[in-house]
Every structure is written in structure tokens, then in C-alpha cells.
Backbone as a chain_set.jsonl record, in Angstrom:
{"seq": "MWAESIHPTTLQWGRPLANRFTQKEAGKLWARFKFVDDLLQADEDQWAPGFQGEETRYYFDQVPAELSVEAFVATF", "coords": {"N": [[103.908, 79.892, 92.028], [105.249, 81.693, 94.804], [105.936, 80.712, 97.316], [107.088, 77.331, 96.691], [109.71, 77.892, 96.153], [112.468, 77.558, 98.272], [114.924, 79.936, 98.865], [116.591, 81.241, 100.681], [118.691, 83.272, 101.608], [117.359, 85.302, 100.344], [115.18, 85.612, 101.348], [113.525, 84.319, 100.247], [111.674, 81.533, 101.679], [110.078, 79.468, 101.264], [107.927, 76.708, 101.042], [108.307, 75.603, 103.721], [107.808, 77.865, 105.289], [105.523, 78.603, 104.425], [103.344, 76.826, 105.307], [103.064, 77.445, 107.774], [100.85, 79.158, 107.394], [97.463, 79.718, 107.005], [95.478, 79.841, 103.942], [93.168, 82.464, 104.437], [94.962, 83.689, 106.622], [96.998, 84.386, 105.606], [96.346, 85.855, 102.762], [95.334, 87.486, 105.253], [97.985, 88.525, 105.28], [99.055, 89.609, 103.203], [96.976, 91.592, 102.296], [98.605, 93.445, 104.52], [101.242, 93.661, 104.347], [100.046, 95.502, 101.568], [101.065, 97.788, 101.438], [103.408, 98.662, 101.731], [104.718, 97.082, 99.545], [103.413, 98.097, 97.743], [104.496, 100.476, 97.528], [107.459, 100.0, 97.671], [108.346, 98.939, 95.008], [108.902, 100.578, 91.738], [107.485, 102.33, 89.106], [108.79, 101.853, 86.738], [110.971, 99.003, 85.041], [113.887, 98.201, 87.369], [116.767, 98.852, 87.942], [120.401, 96.631, 88.634], [123.615, 97.287, 89.081], [125.277, 93.817, 88.972], [123.204, 92.128, 89.585], [121.256, 89.356, 88.832], [118.606, 88.534, 87.956], [115.145, 88.03, 87.233], [113.758, 90.961, 85.499], [112.963, 94.041, 87.403], [110.506, 95.741, 89.423], [110.728, 96.485, 91.822], [112.811, 98.546, 93.585], [116.224, 98.786, 94.55], [118.474, 99.487, 96.237], [116.903, 102.321, 97.471], [114.934, 103.749, 99.449], [111.348, 104.951, 98.812], [110.677, 108.28, 100.502], [108.341, 108.324, 101.743], [107.575, 105.513, 102.759], [107.358, 104.778, 106.093], [108.189, 103.877, 109.736], [106.01, 105.379, 111.035], [104.07, 105.428, 108.766], [103.377, 103.351, 107.48], [102.713, 102.334, 110.135], [100.098, 103.771, 110.625], [98.683, 102.947, 109.617], [97.074, 100.086, 110.004]], "CA": [[104.129, 80.562, 93.42], [106.767, 81.678, 95.736], [106.171, 79.247, 98.701], [107.529, 76.747, 96.066], [110.946, 77.369, 95.745], [113.186, 78.189, 98.795], [116.229, 80.487, 98.955], [116.902, 82.163, 102.495], [119.167, 85.101, 101.394], [115.822, 86.554, 99.459], [113.788, 85.581, 102.374], [111.982, 83.126, 99.655], [111.659, 80.468, 102.545], [109.633, 78.132, 100.803], [106.814, 75.894, 102.246], [107.599, 75.448, 104.877], [107.168, 79.057, 106.103], [103.472, 78.921, 103.754], [103.259, 76.113, 105.651], [102.473, 78.108, 109.066], [99.765, 80.244, 107.452], [95.813, 79.142, 106.205], [95.017, 80.764, 103.626], [92.75, 83.509, 104.804], [96.044, 84.059, 107.095], [98.071, 85.254, 104.441], [96.127, 86.609, 102.315], [95.773, 88.968, 106.217], [99.478, 89.384, 106.07], [99.595, 90.112, 101.502], [96.517, 93.337, 102.613], [98.81, 94.486, 105.618], [102.009, 94.32, 103.874], [100.496, 95.948, 100.423], [100.759, 100.125, 101.521], [104.803, 98.452, 101.403], [104.708, 96.258, 98.203], [103.451, 99.108, 96.866], [106.177, 102.047, 97.528], [108.455, 99.517, 96.898], [107.955, 99.63, 93.412], [108.742, 102.026, 90.752], [106.504, 103.438, 87.787], [109.475, 100.717, 85.441], [112.001, 98.164, 86.054], [114.778, 98.486, 88.007], [118.113, 97.49, 87.435], [121.452, 97.657, 89.434], [124.947, 95.872, 88.593], [125.444, 92.974, 88.961], [121.108, 91.849, 89.719], [121.276, 88.458, 87.925], [117.266, 88.106, 88.493], [114.6, 88.523, 86.318], [113.389, 92.412, 85.554], [111.765, 94.215, 88.228], [110.312, 96.862, 88.929], [111.317, 96.969, 92.555], [113.908, 99.04, 94.494], [117.409, 98.139, 94.799], [118.815, 100.358, 96.955], [116.754, 102.626, 97.693], [113.589, 103.092, 100.131], [110.583, 106.27, 99.189], [110.607, 108.778, 101.285], [106.924, 107.918, 102.421], [107.733, 104.633, 103.287], [108.264, 105.467, 107.499], [107.31, 103.113, 110.098], [104.835, 106.072, 111.597], [102.526, 106.078, 107.842], [103.095, 101.635, 108.192], [101.831, 101.878, 111.656], [98.676, 104.235, 110.004], [97.37, 101.746, 107.26], [96.471, 99.477, 110.959]], "C": [[105.604, 80.59, 94.114], [107.29, 80.621, 96.977], [106.716, 78.295, 98.329], [108.801, 76.454, 96.502], [111.402, 77.982, 97.292], [114.612, 78.364, 98.48], [116.2, 81.897, 100.057], [117.631, 82.651, 101.947], [118.069, 85.803, 100.765], [115.16, 86.508, 100.368], [112.515, 85.33, 101.388], [112.666, 81.696, 100.486], [110.996, 79.131, 102.658], [108.416, 77.736, 101.51], [106.923, 75.56, 103.376], [107.557, 76.426, 106.111], [105.877, 78.957, 105.818], [102.998, 77.705, 104.941], [101.802, 76.127, 106.869], [101.303, 78.482, 109.019], [98.269, 79.385, 106.667], [95.775, 80.125, 105.363], [94.567, 82.125, 103.76], [94.165, 83.913, 105.641], [97.332, 85.004, 106.756], [98.063, 85.96, 103.617], [95.845, 88.092, 103.588], [96.868, 89.783, 105.704], [99.789, 90.029, 104.252], [99.111, 92.061, 102.054], [97.597, 94.384, 103.733], [100.101, 95.131, 105.308], [101.524, 95.488, 102.269], [100.661, 97.306, 100.559], [102.521, 99.067, 101.24], [105.515, 98.039, 100.248], [104.836, 97.482, 97.564], [104.677, 100.732, 96.572], [107.334, 101.669, 97.471], [108.65, 99.25, 95.678], [108.014, 100.9, 92.458], [108.105, 101.404, 89.367], [107.298, 102.131, 86.37], [110.223, 100.09, 85.953], [112.896, 98.66, 86.278], [116.017, 97.484, 87.151], [119.711, 97.989, 88.397], [121.879, 96.465, 89.383], [125.13, 95.207, 89.668], [123.856, 91.669, 89.507], [121.304, 91.18, 88.399], [119.929, 87.947, 87.7], [116.824, 88.608, 87.208], [114.425, 90.091, 86.654], [112.303, 92.876, 86.431], [111.652, 95.242, 88.565], [110.325, 97.078, 91.026], [112.962, 97.399, 93.562], [114.417, 98.448, 95.081], [117.994, 98.093, 96.394], [118.142, 101.329, 97.516], [114.965, 102.738, 99.011], [113.118, 104.798, 99.888], [110.832, 106.709, 100.499], [109.744, 109.162, 102.588], [106.73, 106.405, 102.785], [108.723, 104.651, 105.602], [107.433, 104.122, 108.283], [106.159, 103.991, 110.367], [104.041, 105.687, 109.95], [102.767, 104.272, 107.642], [101.997, 101.603, 109.123], [99.965, 102.492, 111.539], [98.361, 103.583, 109.401], [97.106, 100.667, 108.336], [95.041, 100.185, 110.89]], "O": [[106.61, 79.886, 94.029], [108.325, 80.075, 97.357], [107.207, 77.736, 99.31], [109.184, 75.405, 97.019], [110.715, 78.944, 97.636], [115.38, 77.514, 98.03], [115.86, 83.079, 100.029], [117.019, 82.536, 100.885], [118.063, 87.034, 100.781], [114.325, 87.409, 100.438], [111.339, 85.691, 101.419], [113.656, 81.033, 100.179], [111.091, 78.189, 103.445], [107.955, 78.371, 102.458], [105.988, 75.236, 104.108], [107.389, 76.186, 107.307], [105.03, 79.155, 106.69], [101.935, 78.049, 105.459], [100.695, 75.61, 107.015], [100.54, 78.397, 109.981], [98.371, 78.5, 105.818], [95.987, 81.27, 105.764], [95.295, 83.022, 103.336], [94.614, 84.856, 104.988], [98.123, 85.8, 107.263], [99.002, 86.691, 103.304], [95.998, 89.274, 103.283], [96.953, 91.008, 105.61], [100.694, 90.847, 104.085], [99.786, 93.082, 102.188], [97.518, 95.609, 103.826], [100.418, 96.291, 105.569], [102.413, 96.214, 101.823], [100.317, 97.998, 99.601], [102.554, 98.808, 100.037], [106.629, 98.45, 99.926], [105.83, 97.945, 97.004], [105.235, 101.483, 95.772], [108.281, 102.434, 97.29], [109.794, 99.648, 95.457], [107.323, 101.919, 92.479], [108.257, 100.312, 88.819], [106.675, 101.668, 85.413], [110.453, 100.235, 87.153], [113.15, 99.667, 85.617], [116.197, 96.483, 86.459], [120.069, 99.119, 88.727], [121.403, 95.334, 89.48], [125.172, 95.563, 90.845], [123.945, 90.452, 89.665], [121.458, 91.717, 87.302], [119.928, 86.819, 87.206], [117.448, 89.247, 86.361], [114.789, 90.558, 87.734], [111.143, 92.465, 86.424], [112.526, 96.033, 88.213], [109.743, 98.103, 91.383], [113.847, 96.668, 94.008], [113.981, 97.683, 95.942], [118.006, 97.246, 97.288], [118.783, 101.558, 98.542], [114.167, 101.821, 99.201], [113.776, 105.746, 100.314], [111.118, 105.985, 101.453], [109.948, 109.748, 103.651], [105.59, 106.102, 103.135], [109.855, 104.582, 106.081], [106.477, 103.5, 107.819], [105.107, 103.492, 109.966], [102.852, 105.723, 110.268], [101.601, 103.893, 107.753], [100.866, 101.122, 109.057], [98.966, 101.99, 112.055], [97.584, 103.766, 108.463], [96.714, 99.736, 107.632], [94.153, 99.859, 111.677]]}, "num_chains": 1, "name": "protein.A"}
């Protein structure tokens, strides 16, 4: 689980942040931001020079045109 490790540079703040939310609250947050998470992922693995992590489908340096503040707020 992501909440087990702490890595402030990548915004993985671990258990200290996770402990502030109940499972129900965390579920609501994930549901609220699923729209954003889905748009930030490609259909194929992404790669960027110097990236040393595991394979990922998340865009490194692109934000899809469909992802805007207006589009996010419209999901509320």
C-alpha cells in the first residue's frame, strides 16, 4: 500500500497522512480524483530520460487537454 512508505519528493507522504483519514473518507477522495487519475494515464507504458522507477502509464510531462479545472469541477 502506498501509505506504508514515505517519499516526500514524489508526494508519497505515507502513514502520517493516511492516518488522518478513515477508510470511508479515503474512498471518497479516490472517487473524487479518479477523473484526474484516469486522464493522467496513457494506454501504453510511458518513459522519460532519467526516470529510474518502475514502469508506469502515467504521463511524465504532459497534461491532456481534457484535464482542466473546469472539467474537474464539472465532476462534482
